[in-house]
C-alpha positions in Angstrom: 39.9 37.3 -112.2 37.2 34.6 -111.6 38.0 32.0 -108.9 38.0 29.4 -111.6 41.2 30.9 -113.0 43.1 30.8 -109.7 46.1 28.5 -110.3 46.2 25.3 -108.4 49.9 25.8 -107.9 48.9 27.4 -104.6 47.9 23.9 -103.5 51.3 22.6 -104.4 52.9 25.3 -102.2 50.6 24.3 -99.3 51.3 20.6 -99.9 55.1 21.3 -99.6 54.4 22.1 -96.0 53.2 18.6 -95.4 56.5 16.9 -95.8 58.1 18.1 -92.6 61.7 17.0 -92.5 62.6 14.2 -90.1 65.0 16.2 -88.0 67.0 14.8 -85.1 64.3 16.2 -82.8 61.8 13.8 -84.4 63.8 10.8 -83.6 62.5 10.1 -80.1 59.0 9.6 -78.8 58.4 13.2 -77.9 59.7 14.3 -81.2 57.6 11.8 -83.0 54.5 13.0 -81.2 55.3 16.6 -82.0 55.8 15.7 -85.6 52.4 14.0 -85.7 50.8 17.2 -84.4 52.6 19.3 -87.1 51.6 16.9 -89.8 48.0 17.1 -88.7 48.1 20.9 -88.9 49.6 20.8 -92.3 47.1 18.2 -93.6 44.3 20.5 -92.3 45.7 23.3 -94.4 45.9 21.2 -97.5 42.4 19.9 -96.9 41.2 23.5 -96.9 43.0 24.1 -100.1 41.3 21.0 -101.6 38.0 22.6 -100.8 39.0 25.8 -102.5 40.2 24.1 -105.7 37.1 21.8 -105.7 34.9 25.0 -105.5 36.9 26.5 -108.4 36.4 23.4 -110.5 32.7 23.5 -109.8 32.5 27.2 -110.8 34.4 26.4 -114.0 31.9 23.6 -114.8 29.0 26.1 -114.2 30.6 28.6 -116.5 31.0 25.9 -119.1 27.3 25.0 -118.8 26.4 28.7 -119.3 28.7 28.8 -122.4 27.0 25.7 -123.7 23.6 27.4 -123.4 25.0 30.6 -125.0 26.4 28.6 -127.9 23.0 26.9 -128.5 21.3 30.3 -128.4 23.8 31.9 -130.8 23.5 28.9 -133.2 19.8 29.2 -133.2 20.0 32.9 -134.0 22.6 32.4 -136.7 20.5 29.7 -138.3 17.4 31.9 -138.3 19.3 34.8 -139.9 20.8 32.5 -142.4 17.4 31.2 -143.3 16.0 34.8 -143.7 18.9 35.9 -145.8 18.7 32.8 -148.0 15.0 33.4 -148.5 15.7 37.0 -149.5 18.4 35.9 -151.9 16.0 33.4 -153.5 13.4 36.1 -153.9 15.9 38.4 -155.7 17.1 35.6 -157.9 13.5 34.6 -158.8 12.2 38.1 -159.6 15.4 39.6 -160.9 17.3 42.7 -160.0 14.9 45.0 -161.9 11.9 44.0 -160.0 12.0 46.9 -157.6 12.5 49.5 -160.3 9.6 48.0 -162.3 7.4 48.0 -159.3 8.1 51.7 -158.8 7.4 52.6 -162.4 4.1 50.7 -162.3 2.9 52.6 -159.3 -0.4 54.5 -159.7 0.9 58.0 -159.1 3.9 59.6 -157.4 2.6 59.2 -153.9 2.3 55.4 -154.2 5.7 55.3 -155.8 7.2 57.2 -152.9 5.6 54.8 -150.4 6.9 51.8 -152.3 10.4 53.3 -152.6 10.4 53.9 -148.8 9.3 50.3 -148.3 12.1 49.0 -150.5 14.6 51.1 -148.5 13.2 49.6 -145.3 13.5 46.1 -146.6 17.1 46.7 -147.8 18.0 48.2 -144.5 16.5 45.3 -142.7 18.4 42.9 -145.0 21.7 44.8 -144.3 21.0 44.8 -140.5 20.3 41.1 -140.6 23.5 40.5 -142.5 25.5 42.6 -140.0 23.8 40.7 -137.1 24.6 37.4 -138.7 28.3 38.4 -139.0 28.4 39.6 -135.4 26.7 36.5 -134.1 29.2 34.3 -136.0 32.0 36.2 -134.4 30.5 35.9 -130.9 29.9 32.2 -131.6 33.5 31.7 -132.5 34.6 33.6 -129.4 32.3 31.5 -127.3 33.6 28.3 -128.6 37.2 29.4 -128.2 36.4 30.4 -124.5 34.8 27.0 -124.1 38.0 25.3 -125.2 40.0 27.4 -122.8 37.8 26.6 -119.9 37.7 22.9 -120.8 41.5 22.9 -120.9 41.6 24.7 -117.5 39.1 22.2 -116.1 41.2 19.2 -117.3 44.3 20.7 -115.9 42.6 21.4 -112.5 41.2 17.9 -112.3 44.5 16.3 -113.3 46.6 18.3 -110.9 44.1 17.8 -108.0 44.3 14.0 -108.6 48.1 14.1 -108.6 48.1 16.2 -105.5 45.6 13.8 -103.8 47.8 10.9 -104.7 50.9 12.6 -103.4 49.2 13.6 -100.1 48.0 10.1 -99.6 51.5 8.7 -100.3 53.2 11.2 -98.1 50.7 10.5 -95.3 51.2 6.8 -95.6 55.0 7.2 -95.4 54.7 9.6 -92.5 52.3 7.4 -90.5 54.5 4.4 -91.1 57.5 6.4 -89.9 55.7 7.8 -86.9 54.4 4.3 -85.9 58.0 2.9 -86.2 59.4 5.7 -84.1 56.7 5.2 -81.5 57.4 1.5 -81.3 61.1 2.1 -81.1 60.6 4.7 -78.4 58.4 2.2 -76.5 61.4 -0.2 -76.5 63.8 2.4 -75.0 64.7 2.9 -71.4 66.8 5.6 -69.9 69.2 4.0 -67.5 71.4 5.7 -64.9 73.2 3.0 -63.1 77.0 3.3 -62.6 78.7 3.1 -65.9 75.5 2.4 -67.8 74.3 5.9 -68.6 72.0 6.7 -71.5 69.2 5.3 -73.6 69.0 1.5 -74.0 66.7 -1.2 -75.5 66.5 -4.9 -75.2 68.1 -6.6 -78.3 64.9 -8.7 -78.8 61.3 -7.8 -77.9 60.9 -8.3 -74.2 57.8 -10.4 -74.4 59.6 -12.8 -76.9 62.9 -13.3 -75.2 64.4 -14.9 -72.1 68.1 -15.3 -71.0 70.1 -16.1 -68.0 73.5 -15.1 -66.7 75.7 -17.7 -68.5 78.9 -15.8 -68.3 81.9 -18.2 -67.9 79.8 -21.3 -68.6 81.9 -24.1 -70.3 81.7 -24.4 -74.0 83.2 -26.8 -76.6 86.9 -26.9 -77.0 87.6 -25.9 -73.4 86.3 -22.4 -74.0 84.2 -20.5 -71.6 81.1 -18.4 -72.5 82.1 -14.8 -73.0 78.6 -13.3 -73.4 74.9 -13.7 -72.9 72.7 -15.8 -75.1 69.4 -14.0 -75.7 66.9 -16.6 -76.8 64.0 -15.7 -79.1 62.1 -16.8 -82.2 63.9 -17.5 -85.5 63.8 -14.4 -87.7 62.7 -12.0 -84.9 63.9 -8.5 -85.2 67.2 -7.7 -83.4 67.5 -4.1 -82.1 70.4 -1.8 -81.4 71.2 -2.0 -77.7 71.9 1.8 -77.4 72.6 4.8 -79.5 75.7 4.5 -81.6 77.2 3.5 -85.0 77.5 0.2 -86.8 81.2 -0.5 -87.2 81.4 -3.9 -88.7 79.1 -6.5 -90.5 80.8 -9.8 -91.3 80.6 -13.6 -91.0 82.9 -16.0 -89.2 83.1 -19.7 -88.5 82.1 -19.6 -84.8 79.7 -16.7 -84.7 78.2 -16.9 -88.2 76.6 -13.7 -89.4 77.7 -11.0 -87.0 77.4 -7.3 -86.3 79.5 -4.9 -84.2 78.4 -1.5 -83.0 80.1 1.2 -81.0 77.7 2.9 -78.5 77.8 6.5 -77.5 78.6 5.1 -74.0 82.1 4.1 -75.3 81.2 0.4 -75.3 81.6 -2.0 -78.2 78.7 -4.4 -78.6 78.8 -7.7 -80.5 75.7 -9.5 -81.9 76.3 -12.9 -83.5 74.5 -16.1 -84.7 72.3 -13.7 -86.7 70.0 -14.9 -89.5 70.7 -11.8 -91.5 70.7 -8.0 -91.5 68.0 -5.4 -91.7 67.8 -3.8 -95.2 68.6 -0.4 -93.7 71.7 -1.6 -91.9 75.2 -0.7 -93.2 78.6 0.0 -91.8 78.9 3.6 -90.7 75.2 4.0 -90.1 74.1 5.8 -86.9 71.4 4.0 -85.1 69.3 4.6 -82.0 68.5 2.3 -79.1 65.7 0.0 -80.2 66.3 0.5 -84.0 65.9 -2.6 -86.1 69.4 -3.8 -87.2 69.3 -7.5 -87.8 67.3 -10.8 -87.5 67.6 -13.5 -84.9 69.1 -16.8 -86.1 71.4 -19.7 -85.3 74.3 -19.4 -87.8 77.9 -20.3 -87.1 78.5 -23.0 -84.5 74.9 -22.5 -83.3 73.5 -24.1 -86.4 70.9 -26.7 -85.6 70.4 -25.3 -82.1 67.8 -22.9 -80.8 67.9 -19.5 -82.4 69.5 -16.8 -80.2 71.7 -13.7 -80.2 75.1 -14.2 -78.6 75.6 -10.7 -77.1 79.0 -9.3 -75.9 80.0 -6.0 -74.3 83.6 -4.7 -74.7 84.2 -1.5 -72.6 86.3 1.0 -74.6 86.6 -1.7 -77.3 88.8 -3.9 -75.0 88.2 -7.4 -73.5 84.7 -8.7 -73.1 83.0 -8.3 -69.7 79.8 -9.8 -68.5 76.9 -8.0 -70.3 74.1 -9.6 -68.2 73.6 -6.8 -65.7 73.3 -4.3 -68.5 71.0 -6.5 -70.5 68.8 -7.2 -67.4 68.3 -3.4 -66.8 67.2 -2.9 -70.4 65.0 -6.0 -70.7 63.5 -6.9 -67.4 
Protein backbone atom coordinates (compact mmCIF):
# COMPACT_ATOMS: atom_id res chain seq x y z
CA UNK A 1 0.00 0.00 0.00
CA UNK A 2 1.50 3.39 -0.95
CA UNK A 3 2.19 5.80 1.86
CA UNK A 4 -0.43 8.12 0.43
CA UNK A 5 -3.07 5.56 1.40
CA UNK A 6 -1.97 5.33 5.04
CA UNK A 7 -5.00 6.52 7.07
CA UNK A 8 -4.59 9.70 9.04
CA UNK A 9 -6.50 8.09 11.93
CA UNK A 10 -3.09 7.10 13.29
CA UNK A 11 -2.56 10.79 13.93
CA UNK A 12 -5.81 10.89 15.88
CA UNK A 13 -4.52 8.10 18.08
CA UNK A 14 -1.27 9.95 18.62
CA UNK A 15 -3.14 13.14 19.40
CA UNK A 16 -5.20 11.40 22.04
CA UNK A 17 -1.99 11.03 24.01
CA UNK A 18 -1.64 14.80 24.19
CA UNK A 19 -4.58 15.36 26.48
CA UNK A 20 -3.01 13.93 29.61
CA UNK A 21 -5.61 13.89 32.40
CA UNK A 22 -5.21 16.44 35.17
CA UNK A 23 -4.79 13.97 37.98
CA UNK A 24 -4.35 14.83 41.62
CA UNK A 25 -0.60 14.50 41.14
CA UNK A 26 -0.72 17.41 38.69
CA UNK A 27 -2.35 19.76 41.16
CA UNK A 28 0.83 21.06 42.85
CA UNK A 29 3.93 22.70 41.45
CA UNK A 30 5.92 19.48 41.04
CA UNK A 31 2.96 17.80 39.38
CA UNK A 32 2.45 20.77 37.06
CA UNK A 33 6.08 20.69 35.97
CA UNK A 34 5.91 16.95 35.38
CA UNK A 35 2.76 17.45 33.35
CA UNK A 36 4.48 20.08 31.20
CA UNK A 37 7.28 17.60 30.50
CA UNK A 38 4.78 14.88 29.54
CA UNK A 39 2.90 17.31 27.33
CA UNK A 40 6.08 18.33 25.52
CA UNK A 41 6.89 14.69 24.81
CA UNK A 42 3.42 14.02 23.45
CA UNK A 43 3.49 17.13 21.30
CA UNK A 44 6.82 15.99 19.87
CA UNK A 45 5.18 12.68 18.91
CA UNK A 46 2.28 14.47 17.27
CA UNK A 47 4.67 16.78 15.40
CA UNK A 48 6.41 13.71 14.00
CA UNK A 49 3.05 12.34 12.86
CA UNK A 50 2.34 15.70 11.25
CA UNK A 51 5.48 15.30 9.17
CA UNK A 52 4.45 11.80 8.10
CA UNK A 53 0.96 12.89 7.07
CA UNK A 54 2.33 15.95 5.28
CA UNK A 55 4.72 13.67 3.34
CA UNK A 56 1.81 11.38 2.46
CA UNK A 57 -0.14 14.36 1.17
CA UNK A 58 2.79 15.47 -0.99
CA UNK A 59 3.17 11.94 -2.35
CA UNK A 60 -0.52 11.94 -3.19
CA UNK A 61 -0.17 15.23 -5.02
CA UNK A 62 2.78 13.85 -6.99
CA UNK A 63 0.72 10.81 -7.94
CA UNK A 64 -2.11 13.09 -9.07
CA UNK A 65 0.32 15.05 -11.24
CA UNK A 66 1.47 11.80 -12.86
CA UNK A 67 -2.14 10.77 -13.42
CA UNK A 68 -2.82 14.14 -15.03
CA UNK A 69 0.07 13.60 -17.44
CA UNK A 70 -1.07 10.04 -18.17
CA UNK A 71 -4.58 11.28 -18.84
CA UNK A 72 -3.26 13.88 -21.29
CA UNK A 73 -1.17 11.23 -23.08
CA UNK A 74 -4.11 8.82 -23.33
CA UNK A 75 -6.40 11.56 -24.58
CA UNK A 76 -3.89 12.41 -27.31
CA UNK A 77 -3.59 8.74 -28.32
CA UNK A 78 -7.33 8.27 -28.31
CA UNK A 79 -7.85 11.38 -30.41
CA UNK A 80 -5.22 10.23 -32.92
CA UNK A 81 -6.81 6.78 -33.25
CA UNK A 82 -10.24 8.34 -33.57
CA UNK A 83 -8.96 10.51 -36.41
CA UNK A 84 -7.39 7.54 -38.20
CA UNK A 85 -10.51 5.40 -37.86
CA UNK A 86 -12.72 8.26 -38.96
CA UNK A 87 -10.52 8.83 -42.01
CA UNK A 88 -10.69 5.13 -42.87
CA UNK A 89 -14.48 5.17 -42.46
CA UNK A 90 -14.71 8.16 -44.82
CA UNK A 91 -12.62 6.32 -47.41
CA UNK A 92 -14.88 3.27 -47.28
CA UNK A 93 -17.94 5.48 -47.54
CA UNK A 94 -16.56 7.46 -50.49
CA UNK A 95 -15.32 4.48 -52.51
CA UNK A 96 -17.93 1.94 -51.53
CA UNK A 97 -17.70 -1.55 -50.10
CA UNK A 98 -16.93 -3.10 -53.50
CA UNK A 99 -13.82 -1.05 -54.08
CA UNK A 100 -11.43 -3.67 -52.78
CA UNK A 101 -12.98 -6.47 -54.84
CA UNK A 102 -12.96 -4.33 -57.98
CA UNK A 103 -9.33 -3.45 -57.42
CA UNK A 104 -8.41 -7.13 -57.18
CA UNK A 105 -10.31 -8.05 -60.38
CA UNK A 106 -8.64 -5.24 -62.27
CA UNK A 107 -5.19 -6.47 -61.33
CA UNK A 108 -2.79 -7.27 -64.15
CA UNK A 109 -2.24 -10.92 -63.48
CA UNK A 110 -2.66 -13.21 -60.49
CA UNK A 111 0.58 -12.18 -58.81
CA UNK A 112 -0.46 -8.55 -58.65
CA UNK A 113 -3.87 -9.63 -57.38
CA UNK A 114 -2.26 -11.66 -54.59
CA UNK A 115 -0.07 -8.73 -53.60
CA UNK A 116 -3.06 -6.41 -53.53
CA UNK A 117 -5.10 -8.94 -51.53
CA UNK A 118 -2.27 -9.20 -49.01
CA UNK A 119 -2.17 -5.39 -48.79
CA UNK A 120 -5.92 -5.23 -48.15
CA UNK A 121 -5.60 -7.83 -45.40
CA UNK A 122 -2.80 -5.83 -43.83
CA UNK A 123 -4.86 -2.63 -43.95
CA UNK A 124 -7.86 -4.42 -42.43
CA UNK A 125 -5.72 -5.92 -39.68
CA UNK A 126 -4.25 -2.51 -38.97
CA UNK A 127 -7.73 -1.02 -38.80
CA UNK A 128 -8.85 -3.79 -36.45
CA UNK A 129 -5.78 -3.28 -34.26
CA UNK A 130 -6.36 0.47 -34.20
CA UNK A 131 -9.93 -0.14 -33.14
CA UNK A 132 -8.86 -2.52 -30.38
CA UNK A 133 -6.23 0.00 -29.24
CA UNK A 134 -8.81 2.75 -29.22
CA UNK A 135 -11.14 0.67 -27.03
CA UNK A 136 -8.29 -0.29 -24.69
CA UNK A 137 -7.12 3.31 -24.39
CA UNK A 138 -10.64 4.47 -23.61
CA UNK A 139 -10.87 1.86 -20.86
CA UNK A 140 -7.49 2.93 -19.44
CA UNK A 141 -8.55 6.56 -19.66
CA UNK A 142 -11.75 5.83 -17.72
CA UNK A 143 -9.74 3.92 -15.12
CA UNK A 144 -7.21 6.76 -14.85
CA UNK A 145 -9.94 9.32 -14.33
CA UNK A 146 -11.63 7.14 -11.71
CA UNK A 147 -8.29 6.74 -9.89
CA UNK A 148 -7.83 10.51 -10.10
CA UNK A 149 -11.17 11.04 -8.42
CA UNK A 150 -10.25 8.58 -5.67
CA UNK A 151 -6.89 10.25 -5.06
CA UNK A 152 -8.45 13.72 -5.08
CA UNK A 153 -10.99 12.56 -2.51
CA UNK A 154 -8.22 11.06 -0.36
CA UNK A 155 -6.23 14.26 -0.66
CA UNK A 156 -9.22 16.35 0.38
CA UNK A 157 -9.85 14.05 3.35
CA UNK A 158 -6.19 14.20 4.41
CA UNK A 159 -6.03 17.98 4.15
CA UNK A 160 -9.32 18.44 6.03
CA UNK A 161 -8.41 16.00 8.78
CA UNK A 162 -4.95 17.49 9.17
CA UNK A 163 -6.46 20.98 9.52
CA UNK A 164 -8.92 19.71 12.14
CA UNK A 165 -6.17 17.96 14.06
CA UNK A 166 -3.96 21.04 13.91
CA UNK A 167 -6.80 23.15 15.30
CA UNK A 168 -7.40 20.60 18.04
CA UNK A 169 -3.72 20.43 18.97
CA UNK A 170 -3.50 24.20 19.14
CA UNK A 171 -6.68 24.39 21.23
CA UNK A 172 -5.57 21.66 23.62
CA UNK A 173 -2.13 23.22 23.90
CA UNK A 174 -3.62 26.61 24.74
CA UNK A 175 -5.83 25.08 27.42
CA UNK A 176 -2.94 23.06 28.83
CA UNK A 177 -0.58 26.02 28.88
CA UNK A 178 -3.21 28.17 30.58
CA UNK A 179 -3.86 25.45 33.14
CA UNK A 180 -0.16 24.88 33.80
CA UNK A 181 0.45 28.60 34.17
CA UNK A 182 -2.46 28.83 36.61
CA UNK A 183 -1.13 25.90 38.65
CA UNK A 184 2.34 27.38 38.71
CA UNK A 185 1.00 30.73 39.92
CA UNK A 186 -1.08 28.95 42.53
CA UNK A 187 1.90 26.86 43.63
CA UNK A 188 3.97 30.04 43.90
CA UNK A 189 1.40 31.39 46.37
CA UNK A 190 1.58 28.30 48.56
CA UNK A 191 3.69 27.81 51.66
CA UNK A 192 4.10 24.66 53.69
CA UNK A 193 3.77 25.62 57.35
CA UNK A 194 4.67 23.51 60.36
CA UNK A 195 4.04 25.65 63.41
CA UNK A 196 2.03 24.29 66.30
CA UNK A 197 -1.53 23.68 65.17
CA UNK A 198 -0.90 25.20 61.75
CA UNK A 199 0.15 22.20 59.74
CA UNK A 200 -0.11 21.92 55.99
CA UNK A 201 -0.21 24.03 52.85
CA UNK A 202 -1.37 27.66 53.09
CA UNK A 203 -1.64 30.76 50.91
CA UNK A 204 -2.29 34.43 51.60
CA UNK A 205 -5.95 35.27 50.81
CA UNK A 206 -4.75 38.24 48.68
CA UNK A 207 -1.56 38.56 46.65
CA UNK A 208 1.24 39.37 49.07
CA UNK A 209 2.49 42.38 47.10
CA UNK A 210 -1.03 43.89 46.98
CA UNK A 211 -2.11 43.51 50.58
CA UNK A 212 -1.40 44.71 54.07
CA UNK A 213 -3.07 44.06 57.42
CA UNK A 214 -2.47 44.42 61.13
CA UNK A 215 -3.53 42.51 64.20
CA UNK A 216 -6.86 44.17 64.91
CA UNK A 217 -8.33 41.35 66.97
CA UNK A 218 -10.62 42.75 69.68
CA UNK A 219 -10.60 46.30 68.31
CA UNK A 220 -13.87 48.17 69.02
CA UNK A 221 -16.53 48.22 66.35
CA UNK A 222 -19.94 49.92 65.98
CA UNK A 223 -22.75 48.84 68.29
CA UNK A 224 -20.37 47.95 71.10
CA UNK A 225 -18.95 45.01 69.19
CA UNK A 226 -15.33 43.98 69.09
CA UNK A 227 -13.47 42.89 65.99
CA UNK A 228 -13.47 39.10 65.68
CA UNK A 229 -11.12 38.69 62.72
CA UNK A 230 -8.42 40.32 60.60
CA UNK A 231 -9.12 42.85 57.84
CA UNK A 232 -6.91 42.04 54.85
CA UNK A 233 -6.70 45.23 52.79
CA UNK A 234 -6.30 45.17 49.01
CA UNK A 235 -7.52 46.60 45.67
CA UNK A 236 -11.19 46.42 44.75
CA UNK A 237 -11.86 43.33 42.67
CA UNK A 238 -8.51 41.68 43.42
CA UNK A 239 -8.64 37.86 43.43
CA UNK A 240 -9.28 36.24 46.80
CA UNK A 241 -7.62 32.85 47.31
CA UNK A 242 -8.37 29.81 49.44
CA UNK A 243 -6.34 29.99 52.64
CA UNK A 244 -5.60 26.25 52.66
CA UNK A 245 -6.70 22.98 51.10
CA UNK A 246 -10.32 22.21 51.86
CA UNK A 247 -13.95 22.42 50.74
CA UNK A 248 -16.28 25.39 50.22
CA UNK A 249 -19.19 24.81 52.59
CA UNK A 250 -21.33 27.95 52.24
CA UNK A 251 -21.78 30.93 49.90
CA UNK A 252 -24.32 33.50 51.05
CA UNK A 253 -24.94 37.16 51.83
CA UNK A 254 -25.86 38.87 55.08
CA UNK A 255 -26.43 42.42 56.34
CA UNK A 256 -23.16 42.84 58.21
CA UNK A 257 -20.75 40.87 56.08
CA UNK A 258 -22.34 41.28 52.68
CA UNK A 259 -21.21 38.66 50.19
CA UNK A 260 -19.58 35.86 52.19
CA UNK A 261 -17.91 32.48 51.77
CA UNK A 262 -17.13 29.71 54.27
CA UNK A 263 -14.65 26.91 53.73
CA UNK A 264 -13.58 24.00 55.89
CA UNK A 265 -9.88 23.29 55.72
CA UNK A 266 -8.24 19.91 55.86
CA UNK A 267 -6.65 21.23 59.07
CA UNK A 268 -10.11 21.04 60.76
CA UNK A 269 -10.49 24.82 60.81
CA UNK A 270 -13.50 26.71 59.49
CA UNK A 271 -12.56 29.89 57.60
CA UNK A 272 -14.83 32.83 56.89
CA UNK A 273 -14.28 35.39 54.09
CA UNK A 274 -16.67 38.35 53.93
CA UNK A 275 -17.24 41.86 52.44
CA UNK A 276 -16.53 40.19 49.07
CA UNK A 277 -17.36 41.80 45.75
CA UNK A 278 -18.38 38.45 44.28
CA UNK A 279 -17.38 34.84 43.69
CA UNK A 280 -15.06 33.25 41.15
CA UNK A 281 -16.98 31.57 38.31
CA UNK A 282 -15.53 28.21 39.33
CA UNK A 283 -16.65 28.45 42.97
CA UNK A 284 -19.62 26.47 44.27
CA UNK A 285 -20.70 24.86 47.53
CA UNK A 286 -19.08 21.47 47.88
CA UNK A 287 -16.13 22.25 45.63
CA UNK A 288 -12.74 21.02 46.80
CA UNK A 289 -10.11 23.74 46.56
CA UNK A 290 -6.40 24.08 47.15
CA UNK A 291 -4.42 26.69 48.99
CA UNK A 292 -3.98 29.64 46.66
CA UNK A 293 -6.89 28.74 44.37
CA UNK A 294 -9.02 31.66 43.20
CA UNK A 295 -12.40 31.57 44.98
CA UNK A 296 -13.73 35.16 45.11
CA UNK A 297 -13.06 38.89 44.58
CA UNK A 298 -12.16 41.56 47.11
CA UNK A 299 -14.84 44.15 47.87
CA UNK A 300 -16.60 46.24 50.51
CA UNK A 301 -20.10 44.81 50.68
CA UNK A 302 -22.24 44.67 53.83
CA UNK A 303 -21.51 47.24 56.53
CA UNK A 304 -18.15 47.96 54.86
CA UNK A 305 -19.87 49.67 51.92
CA UNK A 306 -18.28 53.00 51.15
CA UNK A 307 -15.10 52.09 53.00
CA UNK A 308 -11.81 50.72 51.70
CA UNK A 309 -12.10 47.28 50.08
CA UNK A 310 -10.88 44.43 52.24
CA UNK A 311 -11.55 40.83 53.21
CA UNK A 312 -12.71 40.31 56.76
CA UNK A 313 -11.15 36.94 57.60
CA UNK A 314 -12.03 34.68 60.53
CA UNK A 315 -10.73 31.35 61.81
CA UNK A 316 -12.95 28.93 63.76
CA UNK A 317 -11.07 25.87 65.12
CA UNK A 318 -13.22 22.78 64.69
CA UNK A 319 -16.06 25.01 63.54
CA UNK A 320 -16.42 26.58 67.00
CA UNK A 321 -15.92 30.13 68.24
CA UNK A 322 -13.65 32.50 66.33
CA UNK A 323 -10.05 32.90 67.47
CA UNK A 324 -7.47 35.45 66.37
CA UNK A 325 -6.40 34.50 62.79
CA UNK A 326 -3.55 37.02 62.61
CA UNK A 327 -0.65 34.66 63.52
CA UNK A 328 -1.79 32.15 60.93
CA UNK A 329 -2.23 34.84 58.29
CA UNK A 330 1.16 36.36 59.08
CA UNK A 331 2.92 33.03 58.47
CA UNK A 332 1.16 32.63 55.11
CA UNK A 333 1.55 36.24 53.92
CA UNK A 334 4.73 37.72 55.38
